[in-house]
N, C-alpha and C positions, 0 to 999 in steps of 0.2 A: 300110437305111432306114427306120427310125427315129430318127433321129437327128438330123432335122429336127425333129422335133416336140417334142425336147429343148432343142435348141438355146436358146429363153427363159428353160428356168429354172432352168441349169446355174449361172450366175453365185449363186440363192440357197439351191442344192441345200446340205445340214450337211453338215459337213467330213468327217465320219465315211458319206458317201454317195459310194459310186465308180462309178464308167461304163465297163461295159469295150465295147468295140464287136470286131465276129468282123474285123474288118481286118490289116492286116499295114504302114499307115499311118495317123493321125487329125489329119486340119485344128485341130481343140480340145486344146488344154495339158491340160487337166481330162482327157479324155475317153479310157481307156487300151484299147490294141491287143490280141489276142490272137493271132489268127493265129500270126505271128511268135514268141510266145512256145511257144507250141505247138511250131510245127518244129522252136525248139530244145531242146525239151526229153527229157529225156533216157527211153529206154523203160522203163525200171527200174520195179518197183513203190516207192512213194512210203514211206520208211523212215517209222516207227510215231513213231516221235516228231517228222514234222514233220506227222501227223495233226491237225487242229482237232477230229475225234469223239471223245470216249473212250468213248460208248454212244448204245446203239442207240436209247437216247429222245431223244438232243439233237437240238436242230431244224438243218432243213440247207436248208427252201425256205420261204416262205409262197405260197399257191396263192389268190387272190383268189375265193371264191365270185360266182358266177352274179349273180345280183343282180335275180331274179326277181320279188322280194317287197318287195325293198329295197335299199337302197344294198347294192354286194357290200361283204364282211368278208374280212382275212388270214389264210386257214385255218395254221397253223402247221404245219409236215408237219416228221412224225421222221424218221431211219435205218428207224424202224420202217416207219412206213407205207410209204415208199417199198420197203422189199423186199415187204411185202406186196402191193401194190400190184403191183410186176415179177413177183411166182407169178400173178397175172392169167390170163393166154395159156395158162401151165403148167397148168395147172390145167383148165381147158376141152380139154386135149389141143394144144394146139398144140405143133409138138417145130422142133430146131435147120432141119431142110430147108423149113418151112416160110416163103409172103413172105406177109408183112402189108403194108395197104396203108393207112397213115392219111392223111388230108384233117380233121380234126380241127384247132380250134387249141390249138398248145402251153404253152396258157397254165391250162389246165386240167388236169384230173388223168385223164382216162379215154384222148388222146392221148399224153401224158407219162409220170406215171407206168406204167399197166394198157401204155400203146400201147410207147414208146419204151425207157422198164423193163424191158419183158415182149421185147424181140429180144434187148435185151442180155442179158436172162436166159438165155434159150435160146440165142445164138451165132445169132438168127433174121435174114433178110434183110429189111431195113425200107426198103418204098419211101412216100417222102413228097413228098406233093402239098402245093404251096407253100396252098392255095386251093381248098375243096369246089369240083367242079363234076358237078352231074349228069350231061348230055348226055357227058362224057367217063367215066365212070367203066368205065364197063364196057367200054370199048374201052379204054379203062389197067390192067382185069384182068387181059384178053385180052393183053395187050400186053408186059408186064410176069410173066406166068403166074401173076399171085398165088393165094396160097388162104388166105387168112386177110382179113377185111377188118372195121374198125371204125366202129361205128356209136350215131351220139344218135338217139333217135326216129324225128324229123322228117329225119334223113337219110333212112330208108325212104320215108318217104311223098313226100317228093323223084322218090328215082327211081319210085316207080310213079306217081308225075303225068306222067314223060315218055310222049312218043308211043311205043306200040308198037313197037319195029322188032326185024329178023330176026334167027336166032339168038342172041335173049338168053338163050336158057342156054347158052349155048358159050361154057363155061368154067373155072375149077378150083375156083372158090370153093369151097370144102370148109366153113369156117366163118367166122359171123359173131357177131362179141362185141361187145355194147355194151346201153343199157339203153334204156326210155323209150320202145320200141314197143307204138303199138297195137293191140288186137287185128284189128282187122279188115285192118291194114294189115301184119303180123304174116301170115296168112292169104294176102294178095292176092300179097306178096313170094314166098311158098314157090310159091305155083301161077304165077308170071309167070317167077323165075330159076332154078325147078330143086330141086335138094335141095342147099340151104346146110341144115346145123345153126344153128342161132338161139339163141347160147346168153346168152340175157337177165343181169343181176346185178342187185340195187339195193346203193348203196351212197355216201356223200356224203364227200364231199372232208377234212372236219376230224369225220365219225362215226368211232365206234370200233365198226361192226357191217357185214357186207355178206352177203348173201344171193347164191346161186350155184344157176341153172335146166341142171342137168347134161339131165335128160332130155326138154329141147324142148317141153314141154306148152306150150300156146298160152295164154297170158296170164300165166303166173305168173313169179316172181320168185326164184324159189325152193325150196324143202322142206327144212325144219324135222325133227330128230329127237331124243329124247332126248342122243345123243351131241354132239351142233350146242352143243345149248343148255348144254352141261357149257364149251363153250370160250367161246364167245357167251353168255351169258346174257342175255337178254330178254324183254319182253314188251308184249303189249297191252293199253291201260288204255280204260277211259272217258275222252269226251269230255264239255265243257261250249264247248258253240260261242258261244254269246247273251256268256256271261263269257271268253272265248277261253283257259279252263286247264281242265286236268285235275280231273272230278267225285275230291271225296274225299266216303267214309261220314262219319257221324257220331263216328267215331272221330279220325276225318281220317287216314286209308288210304286208298289209291286203289285201285280196283277195275276185276280184269279182265275184259277181254268173254268175250261166246259164240264160240264158234265159226262161223263165220259171218257174225258182225257187226263192223262196224268198230271200228278201236281205235286209239290214238294209239300207235305203234313207241315204247319206251323201250329203254337199253339200260345193262346194271350198267357202272361205271364202276371199275376195280381195276385190279390192279398188270398183271395179266396184257392189260387193254382200257384205258389209259387215253387220256383223253379232254385233247390238246393246248390247243385253247383259241385265239382271234386274239389277232394279234399288237396291241399296244399299247389293247387295249379292254377291261379286265374287265370292264367291262358286258355286256358282247356276251357273254363267257365265261359270265359269271355265270348269263345266261339261259338260256344252255344246258342247265342242269344243275335236277337237280330233287332234291332230300334230303326225306328220311322220305315216301319213296313206300310200302312195304308194312313198315318197321318204325324205329325211331330211326338214326337216321345215316346210311344207308341213302342212295348217290348213285346218281343215271341220268344217261345223254347223254337229252337230250329231242331227237329226230329232226326234229321238225315235222312226218311225215312218219303220213297214215291207211293202214292196212292191215287186211287182211281175212285170214284163217286158214280153207281150207274143214278138212269132216270125215277129207283125205288128210291134214291136214298142208302142203298147198300155202299157199304167200302169196302174195298179191296186193296191189299199190300201188291201192290209192284215190283219195286223193290230199293236194294239201299243205294244211297245218289252214290258211293265210291264204287260201284260195284255197275251201274247202267254204264254204258261208255259211248260215243259221239262216232259214229261213221258213215262215209256218203254224206254227211248230211242228214242222217236219222238217229234217235234214239232207239237203242238195243240193252231191252231188260237181261238183264242172263239167267235168271230164273223162267223167262218163257226159251232160251234156246235151250236151256238143261233140259225140262222137263218135255222137248224133240227129242231130244238124242237118249231118254231112258227111255225110250219107247221099244228103241231096241233088244234086241229077248238077249242079245252077246253082253251088254254091256250093265253093269253091277249100278256104277254111279257118275254124275261126271257131275263138274266143276269148272263154271263160264264163267271168266273175267279181260278184263282190259290189259292191253299189253300196249308198246311206245308204236307198233302198230294194231290196232284193235283187231280185237276178238279171238280169246282163244281157251281151248277145251282140255280143261286134266281129265282123262278118263280111267275108271279100272274094271277091270272086264270082271266076267260074273266064269266062277270056277268051272273049269275044263274047254274052253270057249276060246275062238283067237280070234280079231278085229279084221272084220267084213269090211277094207274100206273102200268096194263098190255098195254097200246097198249103206255103211254111213254117208255118202258121198249122194246118194238117190233121197235118204230122208231130210238132210236139212236142205236139198237144194227143191224139195216137194214143198214142204210142211214149213218153211222158214220166206222168210221176202231175202232178195237176194243181200241187200247190207248186212243181214244179220247170221249167216250163216258163215259158222268161226273157221277163220283164214286157218291156225293150227291146232292142230290136235299132241296131245304127250299123254304116253300110256304111262303107268304109275302103278306099283303095284298095292298100293298103299295110301289111302285118304288122309290130307292130312287134320284131324277135326279142333274146336276150342271145346274144351268142359263141356258144352252142354250142344254138343255134337252139331257147332254150326261148320261149315266145312271153311279152313284157315285159303285166306286170298293173297295176303298179303307178300308173303317172302311168292309164291308162284308167278306175283305181277314182277316180281323185285329179275326175278329170276328169267322173268322174257323167255327168248326163244333160239337163244344161243347151243347149238349142236355142239360147241368144242367146250362148254361149260357145261353139259346137260348128259348124263348117261343116259336119261328115258329113250325111249325108243320118240323119235319129231316127224312130225307129219304137215305136207303146205297142201293147201287147194291151190293146185294149178288149173285156172279158168280156160288157160286154151288145152287142155288135154280131158277136160268135163272130170278129171278126179282126184284123188285125197294120194301124192306122192311124198317119199320118203326127202325126209330135210335135210338136203346136205350141207357141208360147208359151203361147195360151190352154191347151191342154191341162195343160204341162210349170207353172203356175200351179194351177190346177184338183184338180190332186194333188199338191201342198204346201201344199193348202189344207187337203186330205182332203173335197173338193166331191166328187170323183170316188173312188169305191171299188175297192182294187184286191183 
């Protein structure tokens, strides 16, 4: 069903790019068919001399990053990463008897490596849904006797925002494996849908580090210990948000943060934990590496994620460095601000991002509700420090998301807060009036000229 989108570019493809289609016949001479060849293929194992891969580090496919803070990049995936990803379900306690429901897009590593790969590794049953549907989710789980579900954060929120139905706890799902679920959604999910063990993990498609939360501690992505750090050496280091780079001391070395402080997660690159980089893009690959971190010649993968480690060694995701902004000398985590805003009963979704004058929130209102500016003001000044209160609000009809339901910030940051170019309603936090007011062209000009104090 995607062949139509390729039709016009087929003649211009490089000679070494071949296109395969999951059918028995094709109307395009340059497109190869696959089903007829699978039917004719021998059941015997492939002989060693026919295998193109001769070691675990050879590449097997490219997976494009989701592109939340820039354009997607093609991450090189090796056989080693496929095998590590496929062991994820097993590591969380799934078995061959489990029935695993996958509704996520297969062009991302969660569904393809962990989900499909995990089912193959276990010999488990896979129920594959063409497209995620919040309204059909639980009825599908009952219909197919599903025992394990896969999620990414927003998926759980979509399920929680569905109208309450009778018998919602009447299912066989025992494990939910995924990442990015917010604390409030995590609690609501358990209250509403029963004793499902939420197995939150942390990992990047191209990264060489992962964490797994086996204990079900709400909000955490996992726990570290002495043995873990032997196999996956990582550190959390101090970060300069204004310069957008790690802080280095007078000797030129990076410094570790204290427990309870947010730091940039970096992971040592070595023979056991290699970084395979991005296809055809040396600059992006080099940009993800830090050298001379703690001593001369050492090399670390820069995850771009800020984490906090507590005194019990539990790890918590704090924010992406592209999303965190600095205002009035303080670091603001966009996730913290959006968590406070979505507590309001008229807010469906909030996407917080930094603009040239930091602190803006794009809002989606719940159906049949209106924006209560007074309540909004009260909420942010009560629950957020003054430097974290969003200065600008933008009300949108629909939130732009990536294929894995991550909020798009790139275009919103670019568009900023100019009422001449943005047709959506814009509001500004006027401290002198202690209220959010409509952002007019006059107010916009006064902000830019510095006549209005922020």
